[in-house]
Every structure is written in structure tokens, then in C-alpha cells.
VOMITI-952020 format. One line per field, with one value per residue (C-alpha): residue in one letter; chain; x, y, z. Coordinates in steps of 0.02 Angstrom, whole numbers, plus 50000, padded with zeros to 5 digits. Example, Ala and Ser with C-alpha at 12.3 -4.5 7.8 and 13.67 -1.06 7.14 Angstrom:
BEGIN
residu = (a, s) $
chaine = (A, A) $
u = (50615, 50684) $
v = (49775, 49947) $
w = (50390, 50357) $
This chain:
BEGIN
residu = (m, l, t, k, k, v, l, c, l, m, i, f, t, l, s, a, v, l, i, n, a, q, n, c, k, d, l, v, s, w, m, n, l, v, k, q, e, y, p, e, t, a, s, l, r, y, m, q, r, g, k, i, e, k, l, a, t, n, y, f, s, k, a, y, f, e, p, y, r, g, k, a, y, s, e, l, s, q, k, t, a, v, k, d, f, r, k, v, q, v, c, f, v, k, g, n, y, r, n, n, p, h, y, n, w, v, f, q, n, v, i, s, n, y, y, l, a, a, g, n, p, d, i, i, n, k, v, a, t, v, d, a, k, r, n, q, l, k, k, e, l, a, s, l, s, e, n, s, i, s, k, t, r, l, s, q, f, k, q, r, l, v, r, d, y, a, v, l, l, d, s, e, l, k, r, t, s, i, e, i, d, a, l, i, a, k, k, v, d, t, q, l, d, g, i, l, a, s, i, e, k, l, n, n, e, k, q, s, l, a, r, l, a, e, l, m, q, q, a, q, q, l, y, p, e, a, s, q, s, k, q, n, e, l, q, y, q, l, d, t, k, a, k, v, l, l, q, n, t, i, k, s, d, l, a, s, v, n, q, i, l, d, i, a, q, i, n, r, k, i, r, d, f, k, q, d, y, g, p, f, s, i, y, e, e, v, k, n, g, e, i, t, l, v, s, t, k, e, s, l, i, n, s, q, i, s, n, i, e, s, q, i, a, e, v, g, d, n, a, f, q, r, l, q, n, e, f, k, g, y, l, p, s, q, s, a, q, y, n, k, i, t, r, l, f, d, s, r, k, k, d, l, v, e, q, q, r, a, a, q, q, q, q, k, l, a, k, s, q, d, r, i, t, y, l, n, t, n, g, k, d, e, g, t, m, q, f, k, t, l, g, l, n, n, a, a, f, f, d, y, i, y, r, g, h, f, e, n, i, e, l, d, v, n, g, s, h, f, l, m, i, l, s, t, y, l, n, t, f, g, s, l, c, p, n, q, l, q, e, d, k, v, e, i, m, t, e, v, c, s, r, e, n, v, t, t, d, g, w, g, v, e, i, s, r, y, c, i, a, w, k, t, v, g, t, d, i, y, a, d, p, k, l, y, a, a, k, m, r, l, v, a, k, q, d, q, n, a, l, r, t, v, i, d, m, y, t, n, p, d, a, m, g, n, s, v, d, q, i, h, k, a, k, a, l, q, s, d, m, s, n, f, f, r, l, n, q, c, d, s, k, s, i, v, q, f, a, n, n, l, l, a, f, a, n, q, q, q, p, v, r, l, k, g, m, s, n, y, e, k, i, k, i, l, g, g, p, g, g, d, q, n, y, d, k, l, l, n, d, i, l, k, n, q, s, k, t, w, a, m, n, r, y, v, g, n, s, i, a, n, v, r, e, f, k, s, q, d, k, t, q, t, i, a, l, k, a, n, y, n, f, s, g, f, l, g, k, q, t, g, s, v, t, v, k, f, k, d, g, l, p, d, c, i, y, f, s, d, f, p, e, n, c, k, k, p, n, g, a, l, v, t, k, y, v, m, g, q, y, g, k) $
chaine = (A, A, A, A, A, A, A, A, A, A, A, A, A, A, A, A, A, A, A, A, A, A, A, A, A, A, A, A, A, A, A, A, A, A, A, A, A, A, A, A, A, A, A, A, A, A, A, A, A, A, A, A, A, A, A, A, A, A, A, A, A, A, A, A, A, A, A, A, A, A, A, A, A, A, A, A, A, A, A, A, A, A, A, A, A, A, A, A, A, A, A, A, A, A, A, A, A, A, A, A, A, A, A, A, A, A, A, A, A, A, A, A, A, A, A, A, A, A, A, A, A, A, A, A, A, A, A, A, A, A, A, A, A, A, A, A, A, A, A, A, A, A, A, A, A, A, A, A, A, A, A, A, A, A, A, A, A, A, A, A, A, A, A, A, A, A, A, A, A, A, A, A, A, A, A, A, A, A, A, A, A, A, A, A, A, A, A, A, A, A, A, A, A, A, A, A, A, A, A, A, A, A, A, A, A, A, A, A, A, A, A, A, A, A, A, A, A, A, A, A, A, A, A, A, A, A, A, A, A, A, A, A, A, A, A, A, A, A, A, A, A, A, A, A, A, A, A, A, A, A, A, A, A, A, A, A, A, A, A, A, A, A, A, A, A, A, A, A, A, A, A, A, A, A, A, A, A, A, A, A, A, A, A, A, A, A, A, A, A, A, A, A, A, A, A, A, A, A, A, A, A, A, A, A, A, A, A, A, A, A, A, A, A, A, A, A, A, A, A, A, A, A, A, A, A, A, A, A, A, A, A, A, A, A, A, A, A, A, A, A, A, A, A, A, A, A, A, A, A, A, A, A, A, A, A, A, A, A, A, A, A, A, A, A, A, A, A, A, A, A, A, A, A, A, A, A, A, A, A, A, A, A, A, A, A, A, A, A, A, A, A, A, A, A, A, A, A, A, A, A, A, A, A, A, A, A, A, A, A, A, A, A, A, A, A, A, A, A, A, A, A, A, A, A, A, A, A, A, A, A, A, A, A, A, A, A, A, A, A, A, A, A, A, A, A, A, A, A, A, A, A, A, A, A, A, A, A, A, A, A, A, A, A, A, A, A, A, A, A, A, A, A, A, A, A, A, A, A, A, A, A, A, A, A, A, A, A, A, A, A, A, A, A, A, A, A, A, A, A, A, A, A, A, A, A, A, A, A, A, A, A, A, A, A, A, A, A, A, A, A, A, A, A, A, A, A, A, A, A, A, A, A, A, A, A, A, A, A, A, A, A, A, A, A, A, A, A, A, A, A, A, A, A, A, A, A, A, A, A, A, A, A, A, A, A, A, A, A, A, A, A, A, A, A, A, A, A, A, A, A, A, A, A, A, A, A, A, A, A, A, A, A, A, A, A, A, A, A, A, A, A, A, A, A, A, A, A, A, A, A, A, A, A, A, A, A, A, A, A, A, A, A, A, A, A, A, A, A, A, A, A, A, A, A, A, A, A, A, A, A, A, A, A, A, A, A, A, A, A, A, A, A, A, A, A, A, A, A, A, A, A, A, A, A, A, A, A, A, A, A, A, A, A, A, A, A, A, A, A, A, A) $
u = (47036, 47035, 47031, 47174, 47267, 47258, 47297, 47452, 47486, 47448, 47588, 47716, 47689, 47684, 47865, 47945, 47896, 47954, 48107, 48136, 48100, 48242, 48374, 48332, 48387, 48546, 48594, 48564, 48678, 48812, 48794, 48816, 49006, 49016, 48978, 49069, 49250, 49202, 49079, 49083, 49010, 49122, 49277, 49174, 49169, 49362, 49417, 49566, 49543, 49647, 49527, 49374, 49436, 49506, 49353, 49275, 49372, 49332, 49149, 49157, 49287, 49224, 49204, 49065, 48986, 48935, 48847, 48751, 48722, 48763, 48892, 49055, 49089, 49211, 49067, 48924, 48901, 48900, 48705, 48657, 48754, 48623, 48484, 48582, 48594, 48418, 48365, 48480, 48424, 48238, 48270, 48385, 48237, 48099, 48197, 48207, 48394, 48453, 48412, 48553, 48733, 48802, 48703, 48696, 48882, 48936, 48783, 48869, 49062, 49051, 48906, 48871, 49035, 49090, 48946, 48912, 49103, 49065, 49181, 49314, 49486, 49577, 49417, 49400, 49605, 49612, 49460, 49567, 49687, 49583, 49514, 49703, 49764, 49654, 49661, 49842, 49800, 49705, 49848, 49980, 49867, 49822, 50018, 50061, 49912, 50041, 50145, 50294, 50299, 50410, 50374, 50503, 50409, 50243, 50320, 50384, 50212, 50122, 50262, 50226, 50059, 49986, 50117, 50113, 49898, 49875, 49721, 49623, 49521, 49563, 49455, 49518, 49703, 49641, 49552, 49717, 49818, 49704, 49728, 49925, 49947, 49830, 49963, 50106, 50033, 50006, 50198, 50263, 50145, 50242, 50407, 50314, 50280, 50462, 50497, 50357, 50435, 50603, 50538, 50455, 50620, 50699, 50738, 50700, 50891, 50952, 51067, 50912, 50872, 50996, 50931, 50745, 50802, 50859, 50682, 50589, 50687, 50660, 50496, 50468, 50526, 50391, 50269, 50191, 50139, 50079, 49896, 49787, 49778, 49951, 50002, 49904, 49998, 50178, 50146, 50044, 50203, 50322, 50261, 50227, 50388, 50482, 50388, 50457, 50614, 50626, 50549, 50672, 50832, 50823, 50761, 50932, 51026, 50959, 50967, 51117, 51111, 51062, 51261, 51311, 51402, 51486, 51422, 51536, 51495, 51295, 51351, 51414, 51267, 51140, 51245, 51255, 51060, 51008, 51115, 51071, 50865, 50862, 50777, 50645, 50620, 50429, 50396, 50372, 50491, 50625, 50550, 50542, 50721, 50798, 50674, 50757, 50940, 50893, 50827, 50996, 51109, 50997, 50999, 51197, 51213, 51098, 51225, 51372, 51329, 51444, 51586, 51512, 51507, 51690, 51735, 51624, 51714, 51887, 51879, 51961, 51906, 52017, 51883, 51720, 51645, 51687, 51641, 51476, 51421, 51475, 51363, 51229, 51220, 51067, 50964, 50808, 50793, 50655, 50737, 50791, 50965, 50989, 50913, 51042, 51197, 51159, 51167, 51323, 51397, 51335, 51416, 51579, 51558, 51549, 51688, 51803, 51747, 51772, 51958, 51992, 51935, 52052, 52189, 52159, 52138, 52311, 52403, 52351, 52396, 52559, 52574, 52550, 52664, 52763, 52595, 52570, 52722, 52724, 52549, 52604, 52754, 52715, 52590, 52542, 52458, 52249, 52273, 52092, 52006, 51876, 51803, 51615, 51575, 51484, 51341, 51350, 51343, 51521, 51598, 51758, 51803, 51755, 51865, 52006, 51990, 51989, 52161, 52241, 52258, 52225, 52314, 52154, 52018, 51966, 51868, 51917, 51938, 51873, 51714, 51545, 51539, 51668, 51583, 51417, 51505, 51605, 51447, 51332, 51471, 51478, 51291, 51271, 51402, 51337, 51178, 51204, 51370, 51359, 51468, 51604, 51644, 51770, 51743, 51808, 51650, 51572, 51384, 51344, 51281, 51164, 51074, 50881, 50782, 50761, 50654, 50540, 50457, 50286, 50191, 49991, 49859, 49737, 49620, 49754, 49792, 49992, 50087, 50251, 50375, 50560, 50686, 50810, 50891, 50981, 51053, 51166, 51074, 51139, 51058, 51095, 51202, 51407, 51558, 51727, 51813, 51953, 51831, 51702, 51850, 51894, 51737, 51690, 51865, 51804, 51625, 51733, 51833, 51667, 51596, 51714, 51697, 51497, 51497, 51603, 51508, 51352, 51401, 51462, 51324, 51216, 51345, 51356, 51249, 51210, 51167, 50985, 51068, 51211, 51078, 50991, 51116, 51155, 50988, 51047, 51190, 51124, 50992, 51127, 51228, 51089, 51057, 51239, 51228, 51083, 51183, 51348, 51348, 51245, 51369, 51529, 51523, 51535, 51658, 51772, 51936, 51915, 51787, 51924, 52046, 51916, 51885, 52067, 52092, 51958, 52024, 52198, 52123, 51998, 52174, 52255, 52404, 52484, 52347, 52397, 52411, 52349, 52459, 52374, 52273, 52082, 51978, 51901, 52074, 52085, 51942, 51990, 52154, 52072, 51916, 51797, 51756, 51769, 51646, 51456, 51365, 51194, 51194, 50996, 51030, 51155, 51072, 50923, 51013, 51122, 50958, 50855, 51002, 51024, 50831, 50829, 50911, 50774, 50674, 50523, 50506, 50512, 50615, 50493, 50567, 50645, 50575, 50761, 50743, 50836, 51000, 51164, 51336, 51496, 51650, 51811, 51919, 52006, 51850, 51920, 51819, 51653, 51682, 51469, 51292, 51136, 50985, 50777, 50673, 50515, 50477, 50322, 50299, 50187, 50119, 50108, 50225, 50342, 50521, 50668, 50853, 50994, 51208, 51316, 51493, 51636, 51825, 51955, 51820, 51714, 51551, 51606, 51457, 51282, 51196, 51026, 50943, 50850, 51036, 51154, 51309, 51277, 51401, 51301, 51432, 51369, 51351, 51528, 51454, 51355, 51530, 51620, 51471, 51530, 51712, 51665, 51581, 51393, 51325, 51395, 51279) $
v = (48255, 48424, 48344, 48267, 48417, 48523, 48366, 48348, 48544, 48550, 48392, 48482, 48640, 48584, 48481, 48648, 48728, 48581, 48590, 48752, 48748, 48633, 48737, 48878, 48774, 48686, 48884, 48926, 48769, 48842, 49017, 48969, 48930, 49111, 49128, 48964, 49086, 49237, 49242, 49423, 49525, 49662, 49578, 49577, 49769, 49799, 49638, 49629, 49592, 49441, 49383, 49374, 49282, 49140, 49136, 49148, 49013, 48879, 48918, 48860, 48715, 48536, 48516, 48642, 48680, 48507, 48452, 48624, 48612, 48422, 48446, 48525, 48719, 48661, 48583, 48732, 48805, 48987, 48994, 48845, 48968, 49117, 49006, 48949, 49129, 49162, 49039, 49101, 49282, 49214, 49116, 49269, 49409, 49259, 49214, 49378, 49364, 49525, 49561, 49444, 49538, 49373, 49326, 49496, 49506, 49348, 49355, 49545, 49478, 49307, 49234, 49380, 49412, 49225, 49134, 49211, 49203, 49012, 48965, 49120, 48996, 49104, 49077, 48893, 48853, 48936, 48838, 48695, 48712, 48731, 48565, 48501, 48560, 48513, 48314, 48299, 48358, 48234, 48106, 48202, 48165, 47997, 47951, 48065, 47936, 47787, 47746, 47729, 47922, 48004, 48158, 48261, 48251, 48277, 48446, 48511, 48453, 48579, 48711, 48744, 48698, 48878, 48918, 48748, 48760, 48936, 48926, 48819, 48892, 48963, 48828, 48694, 48718, 48740, 48588, 48506, 48572, 48509, 48330, 48357, 48384, 48240, 48132, 48235, 48205, 48008, 48019, 48108, 48015, 47870, 47967, 48028, 47824, 47786, 47965, 47879, 47712, 47767, 47884, 47739, 47655, 47773, 47756, 47884, 47899, 48087, 48049, 47984, 48198, 48225, 48078, 48139, 48341, 48260, 48167, 48343, 48426, 48294, 48291, 48478, 48481, 48382, 48423, 48567, 48433, 48296, 48264, 48334, 48163, 48113, 48297, 48269, 48083, 48165, 48304, 48182, 48080, 48200, 48287, 48131, 48077, 48237, 48264, 48091, 48106, 48296, 48264, 48115, 48202, 48363, 48335, 48244, 48368, 48515, 48374, 48463, 48663, 48711, 48675, 48784, 48950, 49010, 49155, 49104, 48909, 48935, 49043, 48877, 48764, 48896, 48883, 48707, 48679, 48797, 48715, 48523, 48554, 48726, 48605, 48582, 48754, 48785, 48625, 48690, 48566, 48660, 48831, 48795, 48708, 48884, 48969, 48861, 48904, 49091, 49095, 49030, 49169, 49300, 49213, 49205, 49386, 49457, 49341, 49421, 49595, 49691, 49575, 49613, 49805, 49807, 49711, 49837, 49985, 49937, 49852, 49921, 49945, 49787, 49670, 49749, 49671, 49493, 49548, 49633, 49472, 49380, 49463, 49506, 49359, 49242, 49373, 49436, 49616, 49644, 49587, 49683, 49589, 49648, 49840, 49834, 49759, 49877, 50028, 50000, 49957, 50113, 50214, 50128, 50154, 50349, 50350, 50251, 50385, 50530, 50449, 50449, 50615, 50684, 50567, 50654, 50839, 50813, 50729, 50885, 51033, 50923, 50962, 51146, 51178, 51318, 51417, 51382, 51424, 51590, 51633, 51575, 51702, 51841, 51986, 52026, 51924, 51917, 51921, 51916, 51991, 51883, 51924, 51819, 51780, 51627, 51605, 51749, 51750, 51843, 51766, 51738, 51882, 51992, 51856, 51885, 52095, 52076, 51965, 52052, 51935, 51993, 51855, 51761, 51888, 51834, 52004, 52162, 52308, 52410, 52317, 52336, 52213, 52277, 52449, 52368, 52308, 52473, 52569, 52453, 52432, 52646, 52672, 52520, 52571, 52763, 52705, 52577, 52637, 52827, 52848, 52755, 52896, 53022, 53232, 53229, 53125, 53166, 53173, 53030, 53086, 53046, 53095, 53139, 53197, 53382, 53407, 53268, 53266, 53222, 53164, 53174, 53103, 53225, 53174, 53248, 53068, 53039, 52932, 52935, 53003, 53031, 53123, 53251, 53348, 53286, 53360, 53311, 53304, 53227, 53077, 53126, 52954, 52977, 52895, 52927, 53010, 52904, 52754, 52872, 52973, 52787, 52762, 52926, 52892, 52724, 52791, 52903, 52793, 52676, 52846, 52862, 52685, 52697, 52693, 52542, 52466, 52502, 52425, 52278, 52251, 52257, 52173, 52009, 51857, 51860, 52036, 51982, 51858, 51959, 52100, 51971, 51919, 52107, 52113, 51939, 52013, 52172, 52077, 51943, 52091, 52165, 52018, 52010, 52190, 52149, 52004, 52068, 52196, 52075, 51956, 52089, 52241, 52415, 52460, 52312, 52308, 52178, 52308, 52431, 52270, 52257, 52439, 52500, 52345, 52381, 52578, 52471, 52354, 52499, 52611, 52447, 52478, 52358, 52272, 52256, 52092, 51963, 51778, 51628, 51552, 51584, 51445, 51484, 51490, 51293, 51238, 51264, 51158, 51021, 51014, 50893, 50764, 50563, 50443, 50432, 50608, 50655, 50764, 50801, 50871, 50983, 51045, 51089, 51193, 51263, 51311, 51353, 51488, 51569, 51581, 51710, 51830, 51809, 51932, 51847, 51655, 51556, 51387, 51244, 51173, 50978, 50983, 50925, 50774, 50669, 50724, 50677, 50655, 50680, 50658, 50668, 50521, 50473, 50458, 50547, 50718, 50769, 50897, 50935, 50901, 50919, 50919, 50980, 51083, 51168, 51346, 51447, 51618, 51707, 51542, 51442, 51303, 51248, 51151, 51203, 51135, 51148, 51141, 51152, 51147, 51097, 51164, 51073, 50959, 51094, 51191, 51325, 51394, 51354, 51405, 51421, 51334, 51499, 51573, 51448, 51561, 51655, 51601, 51613, 51577, 51454, 51537, 51464, 51420, 51271, 51254, 51239, 51096, 51007, 50993, 50949, 50793, 50846, 50790, 50623, 50465) $
w = (47225, 47289, 47471, 47437, 47363, 47513, 47632, 47547, 47551, 47744, 47781, 47668, 47759, 47949, 47886, 47844, 47999, 48093, 47996, 48020, 48213, 48205, 48110, 48229, 48383, 48283, 48272, 48444, 48490, 48354, 48410, 48571, 48538, 48570, 48766, 48776, 48730, 48789, 48940, 48983, 48832, 48882, 48811, 48649, 48627, 48552, 48494, 48399, 48198, 48234, 48365, 48261, 48117, 48237, 48313, 48117, 48055, 48204, 48173, 48001, 48036, 48051, 48234, 48257, 48074, 48028, 48158, 48148, 47941, 47922, 47789, 47791, 47750, 47590, 47530, 47524, 47348, 47348, 47283, 47435, 47559, 47507, 47546, 47717, 47778, 47715, 47851, 47972, 47960, 47978, 48120, 48206, 48181, 48228, 48383, 48429, 48467, 48399, 48607, 48645, 48663, 48618, 48493, 48411, 48420, 48318, 48203, 48168, 48167, 48107, 48031, 47904, 47858, 47832, 47782, 47624, 47578, 47551, 47398, 47440, 47410, 47567, 47689, 47650, 47661, 47844, 47883, 47827, 47928, 48087, 48044, 48010, 48172, 48269, 48193, 48231, 48406, 48415, 48349, 48455, 48596, 48580, 48550, 48728, 48828, 48824, 48959, 48913, 48848, 48991, 49112, 49024, 48833, 48905, 48988, 48820, 48744, 48855, 48842, 48630, 48655, 48639, 48484, 48364, 48404, 48408, 48271, 48390, 48523, 48689, 48776, 48668, 48713, 48890, 48907, 48834, 48938, 49090, 49009, 48997, 49199, 49224, 49126, 49202, 49392, 49341, 49307, 49459, 49588, 49533, 49568, 49738, 49789, 49786, 49908, 50008, 50016, 50082, 50209, 50262, 50283, 50367, 50563, 50707, 50728, 50715, 50560, 50458, 50478, 50344, 50219, 50267, 50205, 50054, 50006, 50065, 49933, 49789, 49844, 49845, 49655, 49613, 49714, 49610, 49478, 49572, 49596, 49752, 49828, 49810, 49895, 50048, 50055, 50062, 50166, 50288, 50280, 50280, 50462, 50544, 50505, 50535, 50718, 50758, 50724, 50800, 50962, 51006, 50923, 50983, 51190, 51173, 51087, 51220, 51382, 51438, 51398, 51563, 51607, 51464, 51560, 51409, 51287, 51144, 51174, 51171, 50995, 50941, 51020, 50930, 50771, 50753, 50800, 50654, 50527, 50584, 50593, 50473, 50340, 50462, 50544, 50515, 50639, 50808, 50899, 50802, 50855, 51048, 51018, 50973, 51087, 51217, 51155, 51145, 51313, 51385, 51295, 51362, 51543, 51514, 51469, 51612, 51731, 51643, 51605, 51703, 51601, 51454, 51492, 51524, 51382, 51253, 51344, 51319, 51112, 50975, 50784, 50751, 50863, 50883, 50742, 50814, 50981, 50931, 50832, 50986, 51109, 50992, 50872, 50871, 50994, 50936, 50897, 50999, 51167, 51312, 51303, 51122, 51160, 51290, 51202, 51052, 51154, 51239, 51057, 50987, 51135, 51130, 50918, 50953, 51085, 50926, 50800, 50913, 50970, 50773, 50735, 50866, 50803, 50611, 50713, 50804, 50646, 50556, 50678, 50674, 50509, 50555, 50678, 50612, 50582, 50768, 50822, 50718, 50788, 50968, 50980, 50874, 50953, 51111, 51261, 51261, 51443, 51500, 51359, 51299, 51113, 51073, 50912, 50904, 50798, 50704, 50504, 50509, 50650, 50559, 50502, 50665, 50742, 50618, 50641, 50822, 50828, 50661, 50589, 50426, 50309, 50349, 50274, 50129, 50111, 49986, 50103, 49951, 49902, 49951, 50079, 50189, 50181, 50238, 50392, 50440, 50404, 50514, 50636, 50668, 50675, 50805, 50917, 50904, 50951, 51085, 51155, 51137, 51310, 51255, 51125, 51141, 51150, 50966, 50893, 50744, 50692, 50541, 50397, 50276, 50117, 50097, 49966, 49953, 49801, 49696, 49542, 49542, 49394, 49390, 49239, 49186, 49354, 49453, 49519, 49555, 49416, 49491, 49613, 49600, 49667, 49576, 49710, 49876, 50026, 50187, 50357, 50527, 50592, 50790, 50793, 50818, 50789, 50809, 50696, 50635, 50594, 50516, 50412, 50351, 50313, 50200, 50104, 50051, 50000, 49886, 49808, 49794, 49720, 49583, 49525, 49528, 49329, 49321, 49471, 49400, 49210, 49292, 49392, 49220, 49102, 49254, 49208, 49383, 49406, 49493, 49618, 49666, 49709, 49806, 49877, 49952, 50013, 50118, 50160, 50226, 50339, 50410, 50463, 50539, 50641, 50701, 50757, 50859, 50940, 50934, 51077, 51200, 51164, 51205, 51309, 51248, 51361, 51379, 51288, 51176, 51083, 51096, 51032, 50890, 50850, 50836, 50697, 50597, 50572, 50527, 50403, 50321, 50315, 50246, 50385, 50514, 50643, 50829, 50835, 50957, 51007, 50970, 50854, 50794, 50814, 50638, 50548, 50677, 50592, 50410, 50478, 50562, 50403, 50405, 50548, 50519, 50521, 50454, 50458, 50473, 50313, 50321, 50498, 50437, 50271, 50378, 50518, 50360, 50283, 50444, 50491, 50316, 50286, 50408, 50273, 50156, 50104, 50038, 50061, 50234, 50237, 50278, 50420, 50446, 50241, 50178, 50068, 49945, 49980, 49887, 49938, 49803, 49847, 49798, 49669, 49810, 49903, 50054, 50072, 50044, 49893, 49888, 49948, 49844, 49918, 49879, 50024, 50014, 50056, 50055, 49974, 49851, 49761, 49908, 49968, 49844, 49809, 49802, 49784, 49850, 49840, 49975, 49886, 50024, 50043, 50138, 50176, 50271, 50206, 50115, 49987, 49990, 49802, 49783, 49593, 49587, 49591, 49547, 49514, 49672, 49840, 49996, 50173, 50300, 50471, 50565, 50722, 50631, 50518, 50694, 50768, 50599, 50634, 50826, 50750, 50802, 50661, 50676, 50649) $
């Protein structure tokens, strides 16, 4: 009796072990669903709550839960669910599944959270929704498999698949999408069969090309949705038919091409060829045909180049574009003929722009004829005198003084800038041209410190030093007594206004900019005077004329006028040039020249970038240019911005971003180059 009881117990225990082992295998199969959906574990780390819930409700839906548990999730009682979960825990631990990232994740985030929620109405309803959607999808797929269903309806279903069945697994939706693609491909293949039949019926005459092109276009719209085998069949049939047609028709079309002797005629031939064979441009037969036609045009250009050069040299604005299209049209840009023709047209374009510029300038000068007549009839003849100012920063001022055209001078005679010019001229002339001074010359005096106040700390180390008394001493440089007297009068007048000048400096919101500008003007003037007497000899009559008028301007007296208009006044009348301008180069030259006066920073050559042009309301004149540039200083390489404002179409004021209200005048020689069209594109 005891033996029977022991035997029964062993059989029961073995059965329980076998059942538990089977449950563990089913658990692994069930958990594998997460591997199917998310093969890469990295995608599980930061999964959103909504995606976790979607995965969980599918885990406990009939399609995936019943094969594992044998009954629906909704049929589990809370008590049964607790017992099941304990078995799952045992399997999970014994199987050492914690070390598997997929299994460990699904156990922690899905099984633990949802298994014990059996009986929760909210979870039950969500799982029921998944089951209902899955059944609905099966029914809809079954109905769509019928032959009577149109391709359009299949496509519409595919478009709303993800939206209508979003609660189902992504893998299910992907499989369904593949099934729909197969059904669509079947419909499309049938349509392509009709196109293939039409291709077979075409004869090998040229008129069949247009019909073949239509069939190709129809097939192209269907091609992406066709099966791979049908795509291959269609492409083979199209290529075969196209090549036969092209070989026959192109050979016939080009038979007489060597007899063409006129460029306009070969252009028409190329145009018609492209229109007729455009849909077949990928085929070698068409490519070779185009090469033959273009080669024929290149030969015609070579043989007629002299006549072509003559036509281009005489063409005006009205016929320019038409002639350019005729000669350059259809030529490859890398061909020698194209490049030669391009150079000829570019040269002619420059000639036309120059002619237009000259005509515009003549019109502007004609409007100023009264002024020109006045200048040509008032004053003395310049004779053999030559006064050179090209390249000087203050070139216009110097020329107006020389000519006695004070009405053009904007500089204030009582201002610090004119006093700076006068003083620098006297010192430079006295240093470089002492032999030209008369016996009544006077020594130029300057003030030096005669007594200083020095402060030291307790250790005797100097901490400050400043002058408390001044004295006047000679410089051993001499000047014309009248000019020097004029200078001293201006100095005395400025001394009288010294307090007001100081107040203005400190109350002016751009005081710092004005101070820096004074430094720039001083450096520019030093540069001017180092070249002034290199351009003009000390003993020349032009220097005497300049000095006499400089004295007259300082004393506000009548000058000795010279006949004729100053080039700088003429430049103002002429205004800006016509045509497109190379503003990058213009700004680079302006900054390169202006940076010579900078005290600390250094301009990085050719660093102009992001050039913006601003035009007047009527779009006829440039009123400003803005750009960025690079400079180097104490902080290394930096980027700044510059604005060049125009007046009467000419560069007039340079404003830098650090002192945006402080105007610096561009070099006159550069403005002249601009007027003369030397920055034209």
C-alpha cells in the first residue's frame, strides 16, 4: 500500500515538472514578441509610455496571449492571474532570463505591470479594442482580395492603414502593407500588359515615336507599383522597340546634315531633333545624333569665324541677345568654339557698356554746360603748369585750392582739419623745400614742457608725471611769413574757442569716434605730404599757385582762379557708372586704402564678404553698400562690418561698425576709377 502511494507521488511530481517546463517554453515564445518588434535593444531604453502600452495590449490580446496561456486574458480571475504570475516568476528566474536584455525589459515593463492587472476594466477594454481591430482588419483584407476591387480602393486603404489600425503592432501593419502592395501590383501588371500589347503593334516608322513616347509616359506612372518581373519585362520591351525605331529614324534624319551651310539652319535642325527625340535622350542613338549635329555647328563656326567676329563687333543692344543665342546656342560650354564666342561677346558687351556710359556722361555734362562755360571763361590759363594729386587722400581739396575753386570746398576754414592741413604743409615745405623760401622767412615755433610734476610712492617709484609749465621754442624749420601768420591767427582763434571745443567733445555722443577720426586724418595727411612734393616739384609754378591760394583760403580772400573744370568736380557731375559693378573689389580697395590710416588694427586683404547693395526708390542709383570684412588686432582675427554711403551715385562716406556715426571719406583716386567704369563686371 505504501509503495503505491510513493509511486503515485512520483508520477504527480514528474507530471508537474513536465508541465512547468512546457509553460516555461511557452513563456519564452510569448516573450519573443518584443524581439520581433524591436530587434535593437537600444530602442527600448527611452521608449515612450504610449508605445509601451501599445506593445502590452497586443501582448495580452487573443492573437498572442491565448497560444501561451490557453485562454483569453479577459477570462483570467485575479486569483488565477496571481498564480500564473508566480509561475512566470519561477520560469524567469530558473531560466536566467534576467541576463537577456529583451526578456528582462519585457518582464519589467509589460508582464509585471499588466499580468497582475487582470480584471481591471480599463485594461480589459483596451485589449478588447486591439482584438476587435485585428478582426476588422482580417475581414477588410478578405474583401479587398476580390478581383473586382479597384486599384484606387486598394491605394486608399493603404493610405489609411496606419491611421485606422494604429493600435496594432507595427510588424502587423508592415505585413499588411506588403499584402496590399502585392494586390496593387497584380492590378498594375494587368494594365501594363495592355501597354505592352500596344507597343508590339507599333511599326518602325518615325510617326510611331510620338505614340511610343505616350506609352512610355503612361508606363512610367504605373512602373513603381508593378511587380519586379513585370518591370523587367516592360523595360526590355521599351528598350527593344525604342532602339529599333531610333536606329531607323535618326539615320534618315541626319542623312543630309553635311549639306547644311548656315548656322541658323543647323540651329533649327538641332532644335527639331531635340523636340522629336527628347523623350528618348537617355539612349545612345539620340546622344550620338546630338553629337553629330553639334559637331556640324562647331565646324560651321570654325569656317565662318571671320564673319562671326564682324557681326559681333557691330551688334547693338537690341540684337545682342538674339545673336548670342544664334552663335552660342547648343554648344557645350567646354568646347573651344563656345569659349571663343563667349570672349567675343564679353568684349562687345564691355564696349556697349562703355558707349552707354560715355553717352550718359555727355548728357550729364550737357546739363552743366552753363557751369562749364563759366569755368572755361573765368580765370587765367593754366598754361604749362601741372598739379598732380592722383592717389592722395585729400586730392579734391588740394585741387580746388590750386584752381581757386573755393566754392567746391566743404572744409571749414576755422576747423581743426584745415589747421592740421595748413600746419602739415608748412612743416613739410620747410623741411623738403627750404631753398624756395624768401629771406623774410620765419621760424616755425612749437611748445615744449618746461617743468613737470612727478609723483612717487613710499619706495621712491614714479607713479605719475605730467607737465605744469610750457615754453615756446624754435623747430629749426622755416616758413613763408604770411602763411605762418595765417596759421597763428587760426591757432589763436581756436584757442579762444578751446573751452567750447572741449565741451563739445565730451557732450558729443560720438566723441570717441571723432577722436579716433582725428588720428586717422592725421595719418592720412602724413601719407599725403610724403607724396605731395614727390608728385609736384618744390620750385614748380604749380606749387606757387597752390601756396598763394592756400593763403587766400586761410584769410578768406579772393583766390587766383584757373580756367577749366577740376576733374573732381567733373566726377561729381558725371556720377556713378552704368552697368553691373564689382562691388566686392571696390569695397576691398576702399578698405585697403583707408586702413593705412588705422592706428591699431590691420585689414585682412580680400576678406570682403556678404555684400548688400541698396538702391534709391526709383532703382536708378546705388545709395549704400554694406559688407563684412576681417581685421587683425590685439584679440587676433575678428570680423567687422562696414557701410559705404553714396552721394550722387558716388562713394561718399565710410562708416565702420565700431563708430557708425563717424564719416570717413574714400580715396579720390578710387572714386575716379569707379566713375571711369574700371570696376564694371
